[in-house]
C-alpha positions as CSV (number, residue, x, y, z in Angstrom):
1,X,-5.3,-6.1,16.1
2,X,-8.2,-4.6,14.1
3,X,-7.2,-1.0,13.3
4,X,-10.9,-0.1,12.5
5,X,-13.0,-1.8,15.1
6,X,-12.5,-1.9,18.9
7,X,-13.2,-5.6,19.6
8,X,-14.3,-4.9,23.2
9,X,-16.7,-2.1,22.4
10,X,-17.8,-3.4,19.0
11,X,-17.6,0.0,17.4
12,X,-15.2,2.1,15.3
13,X,-12.1,3.3,17.1
14,X,-12.1,6.9,18.3
15,X,-9.8,8.1,15.6
16,X,-12.0,6.9,12.8
17,X,-15.1,8.3,14.6
18,X,-13.4,11.7,14.8
19,X,-12.4,11.6,11.2
20,X,-15.9,10.8,10.0
21,X,-17.5,13.3,12.3
22,X,-15.2,16.0,10.8
23,X,-16.2,15.1,7.3
24,X,-19.9,15.3,8.3
25,X,-19.3,18.7,9.9
26,X,-17.8,20.0,6.7
27,X,-20.5,18.5,4.5
28,X,-23.5,19.8,6.5
29,X,-21.9,23.2,7.0
30,X,-21.3,23.5,3.3
31,X,-24.8,22.5,2.3
32,X,-26.5,24.7,4.9
33,X,-24.1,27.6,4.2
34,X,-24.8,27.4,0.4
35,X,-28.5,27.5,1.2
36,X,-28.1,30.6,3.3
37,X,-26.0,32.3,0.5
38,X,-28.9,31.7,-1.9
39,X,-31.4,33.1,0.6
40,X,-29.2,36.1,1.2
41,X,-28.9,36.8,-2.5
42,X,-32.7,36.7,-2.8
43,X,-32.9,39.2,0.1
44,X,-30.5,41.6,-1.7
45,X,-32.7,41.4,-4.8
46,X,-35.7,42.7,-2.8
47,X,-33.4,45.4,-1.5
48,X,-33.6,45.5,2.3
49,X,-32.6,49.1,2.8
50,X,-32.4,49.0,6.6
51,X,-29.7,46.4,6.4
52,X,-27.8,47.6,3.3
53,X,-27.5,51.2,4.7
54,X,-26.0,50.0,7.9
55,X,-22.5,48.4,7.3
56,X,-22.2,47.1,10.9
57,X,-25.6,45.4,10.8
58,X,-24.8,44.0,7.3
59,X,-21.5,42.6,8.4
60,X,-23.0,41.3,11.7
61,X,-25.8,39.5,9.8
62,X,-23.3,38.0,7.3
63,X,-21.1,36.7,10.2
64,X,-24.3,35.5,12.0
65,X,-25.5,33.5,9.0
66,X,-22.0,31.9,8.6
67,X,-21.9,31.0,12.3
68,X,-25.5,29.7,12.1
69,X,-24.5,27.4,9.2
70,X,-21.5,26.1,11.3
71,X,-23.6,25.6,14.4
72,X,-26.2,23.6,12.4
73,X,-23.4,21.6,10.7
74,X,-21.7,20.7,14.0
75,X,-25.0,19.9,15.7
76,X,-26.3,17.6,13.0
77,X,-23.0,15.9,12.5
78,X,-22.7,15.3,16.3
79,X,-26.3,14.0,16.6
80,X,-25.6,11.4,13.8
81,X,-22.1,10.5,14.9
82,X,-23.1,10.1,18.5
83,X,-25.9,7.8,17.7
84,X,-24.5,5.7,14.8
85,X,-20.7,5.9,15.4
86,X,-20.2,6.3,19.2
87,X,-23.4,4.3,20.0
88,X,-24.0,6.7,22.8
89,X,-26.8,9.2,23.5
90,X,-26.4,12.8,22.5
91,X,-27.3,13.6,26.1
92,X,-24.3,11.7,27.4
93,X,-22.0,14.4,26.0
94,X,-23.1,16.4,29.1
95,X,-26.7,17.5,28.7
96,X,-28.4,15.3,31.3
97,X,-29.2,17.6,34.2
98,X,-32.5,16.9,35.9
99,X,-33.2,20.6,36.4
100,X,-31.8,21.7,33.1
101,X,-28.7,23.6,32.2
102,X,-30.0,27.2,32.4
103,X,-28.6,27.7,35.9
104,X,-25.1,26.4,34.9
105,X,-25.1,28.6,31.8
106,X,-25.9,31.7,33.9
107,X,-23.2,30.8,36.4
108,X,-20.7,30.4,33.6
109,X,-21.8,33.6,32.0
110,X,-21.4,35.6,35.3
111,X,-18.0,33.9,36.1
112,X,-16.7,34.9,32.7
113,X,-17.9,38.5,33.4
114,X,-15.9,38.6,36.7
115,X,-12.9,37.2,34.9
116,X,-13.0,39.9,32.2
117,X,-13.8,42.5,34.8
118,X,-10.7,41.6,36.7
119,X,-8.6,41.9,33.5
120,X,-10.2,45.3,32.7
121,X,-9.6,46.5,36.3
122,X,-6.0,45.6,36.3
123,X,-5.3,47.3,33.0
124,X,-7.3,50.3,34.1
125,X,-5.4,50.5,37.3
126,X,-2.1,50.3,35.5
127,X,-3.1,53.1,33.1
128,X,-3.2,50.8,30.0
129,X,-6.8,51.6,29.2
130,X,-7.9,55.0,27.9
131,X,-11.7,55.4,28.2
132,X,-13.3,57.5,25.5
133,X,-17.0,57.1,26.3
134,X,-20.0,54.7,26.0
135,X,-21.2,53.1,22.8
136,X,-24.6,54.8,22.7
137,X,-22.9,58.2,22.7
138,X,-21.5,57.5,19.3
139,X,-24.6,56.3,17.5
140,X,-28.4,56.2,17.8
141,X,-29.4,54.2,20.9
142,X,-31.9,51.9,19.1
143,X,-29.3,51.0,16.5
144,X,-26.7,50.4,19.1
145,X,-29.0,48.2,21.2
146,X,-30.1,46.1,18.2
147,X,-26.4,45.6,17.2
148,X,-25.6,44.4,20.7
149,X,-28.4,41.9,20.6
150,X,-27.2,40.6,17.2
151,X,-23.7,40.2,18.5
152,X,-25.0,38.4,21.7
153,X,-26.9,36.0,19.5
154,X,-23.7,35.5,17.5
155,X,-21.8,34.7,20.7
156,X,-24.5,32.3,21.8
157,X,-24.0,30.4,18.6
158,X,-20.2,30.5,18.9
159,X,-20.4,29.2,22.6
160,X,-22.7,26.4,21.7
161,X,-20.8,25.3,18.5
162,X,-17.3,25.5,19.9
163,X,-18.1,23.8,23.2
164,X,-20.2,21.0,21.5
165,X,-17.3,20.4,19.1
166,X,-14.3,20.8,21.4
167,X,-15.4,19.9,25.0
168,X,-18.2,17.7,23.7
169,X,-17.3,15.5,20.8
170,X,-13.5,16.0,20.6
171,X,-12.7,15.8,24.3
172,X,-14.8,12.8,25.1
173,X,-13.8,10.7,22.1
174,X,-10.1,11.5,22.6
175,X,-10.4,10.8,26.4
176,X,-12.0,7.4,25.6
177,X,-9.5,6.5,22.9
178,X,-6.4,7.6,24.8
179,X,-6.8,9.0,28.3
180,X,-8.0,12.2,30.0
181,X,-4.6,13.9,30.0
182,X,-4.1,13.4,26.2
183,X,-7.7,14.3,25.6
184,X,-7.4,17.6,27.4
185,X,-4.0,18.4,25.7
186,X,-5.1,17.5,22.1
187,X,-8.5,19.2,22.5
188,X,-6.8,22.4,23.7
189,X,-4.4,22.2,20.8
190,X,-7.1,21.8,18.2
191,X,-9.1,24.6,19.9
192,X,-6.1,26.9,19.6
193,X,-5.5,26.0,16.0
194,X,-9.1,26.5,15.0
195,X,-8.5,30.3,15.5
196,X,-5.5,30.4,13.3
197,X,-7.3,32.5,10.6
198,X,-8.3,35.2,13.1
199,X,-6.7,38.6,12.6
200,X,-3.5,39.2,14.7
201,X,-3.0,35.5,15.4
202,X,0.4,34.8,16.8
203,X,2.4,32.4,18.9
204,X,1.3,34.3,22.1
205,X,-2.3,34.0,20.9
206,X,-1.8,30.3,20.4
207,X,-0.5,29.8,23.9
208,X,-3.3,31.9,25.4
209,X,-6.0,30.0,23.5
210,X,-4.4,26.7,24.5
211,X,-4.6,27.7,28.2
212,X,-8.2,28.9,27.7
213,X,-9.0,25.5,26.1
214,X,-7.6,23.7,29.2
215,X,-9.7,26.0,31.4
216,X,-12.9,25.0,29.6
217,X,-11.9,21.4,29.9
218,X,-11.4,21.9,33.7
219,X,-14.9,23.4,33.9
220,X,-16.4,20.4,32.0
221,X,-14.7,17.8,34.2
222,X,-15.4,19.8,37.4
223,X,-19.1,19.9,36.7
224,X,-19.6,16.9,34.4
225,X,-21.7,18.8,31.9
226,X,-21.3,21.1,28.9
227,X,-23.7,23.7,30.1
228,X,-21.1,25.4,32.3
229,X,-18.4,25.6,29.6
230,X,-21.0,26.9,27.1
231,X,-22.0,29.7,29.6
232,X,-18.3,30.5,30.2
233,X,-17.6,30.7,26.5
234,X,-20.7,33.0,25.8
235,X,-19.8,35.2,28.7
236,X,-16.1,35.3,27.8
237,X,-16.8,36.7,24.4
238,X,-19.7,39.0,25.4
239,X,-17.9,40.7,28.4
240,X,-14.6,40.8,26.6
241,X,-15.9,42.5,23.5
242,X,-19.4,44.0,23.9
243,X,-19.0,45.1,27.6
244,X,-15.4,46.0,28.2
245,X,-14.4,46.9,24.6
246,X,-11.4,44.5,24.1
247,X,-10.8,42.7,20.8
248,X,-12.3,39.2,20.9
249,X,-9.5,36.9,19.6
250,X,-8.5,39.5,17.1
251,X,-12.1,40.4,16.0
252,X,-13.0,44.1,16.0
253,X,-15.8,46.3,14.4
254,X,-18.5,45.3,16.9
255,X,-20.7,47.4,19.2
256,X,-19.1,47.9,22.6
257,X,-20.6,49.4,25.7
258,X,-17.3,50.8,26.9
259,X,-15.3,52.6,24.1
260,X,-11.6,52.3,25.0
261,X,-8.2,51.9,23.6
262,X,-5.5,49.7,25.1
263,X,-1.8,50.6,25.4
264,X,1.1,48.9,27.3
265,X,3.4,46.0,26.3
266,X,1.6,43.8,23.8
267,X,2.8,40.5,25.2
268,X,1.3,41.5,28.5
269,X,-2.0,43.0,27.3
270,X,-2.4,40.9,24.2
271,X,-2.2,43.8,21.8
272,X,-4.4,43.7,18.8
273,X,-5.5,40.2,19.4
274,X,-7.0,40.9,22.8
275,X,-6.3,39.6,26.4
276,X,-6.0,35.9,25.2
277,X,-2.6,36.8,23.7
278,X,-1.1,38.3,26.8
279,X,0.0,37.5,30.3
280,X,-3.0,39.6,31.5
281,X,-5.0,36.4,30.8
282,X,-3.5,34.5,33.7
283,X,-5.1,36.4,36.6
284,X,-8.5,36.0,34.9
285,X,-8.0,32.2,34.4
286,X,-6.9,31.8,38.0
287,X,-10.0,33.6,39.2
288,X,-12.1,31.5,36.9
289,X,-10.6,28.2,38.2
290,X,-11.3,29.4,41.8
291,X,-14.9,30.4,41.1
292,X,-15.7,27.2,39.2
293,X,-14.2,25.2,42.1
294,X,-16.3,27.1,44.6
295,X,-19.5,26.5,42.5
296,X,-18.7,22.8,42.5
297,X,-18.6,22.8,46.3
298,X,-21.8,24.9,46.7
299,X,-23.9,23.0,44.1
300,X,-23.2,19.2,43.9
301,X,-24.2,17.6,40.7
302,X,-27.7,16.2,40.2
303,X,-27.4,13.9,37.1
304,X,-29.8,11.5,35.6
305,X,-28.4,8.0,35.6
């Protein structure tokens, strides 16, 4: 048996395709990131006072540029690998709706909002959330609004990149090379491990992120497209952090509409990592599964063949 080429499909086996794709992601991200560092150094030389005097804006823009480099790296690597290694179209990853994906993205965004709203409501009802005010009460409204927009753009990049990588290239190649069950399990495992450098990462966080990864896979297979998981991912981060004031997978220091602090048992609430590291995640996931299932019944797929 040829360990490199699949004799039936006349292309590299999925493991080699995934390896080459990962190398391409690293190379493209490194090159683009290096270019952005050079540009940012130039901007510092011309002394952009409005940015340098605002630490939150400065940190947000630094994170934004890093995520932009990663998004470009993943997108370029996937375009090349999908065409020349997979011998499939980029669209076939899950971008082939006749009417476009905006509706699916918005549904996913709103579903994630309801999921996080349920989690917030439960913690509020149990007295685990101490409300201290709204974000615009602690700083100038214009600055607060701009910072929220910057963070939303960041979350859009994160949603696009992580779903294209995990539920796009990884899931579909692993499912083809092994089977759907192994594809879902390994994809969720990789997704959980990709966050290992986040502050407060723990075994509980790993389990919660694994479950979240399985949920995003469910959304993909339920709808047959990546638009819905992308919307879910964007909405998950935005409502969790910017709206309801929780930590987003351990990340803090971002503008939040609701200023609050969370108490209670850490393995239930997720503690410093956020709801993903606690049992409180499960009611939100259950609600999400139900709502995605209902959406599937209300709006049948309309795919291009």
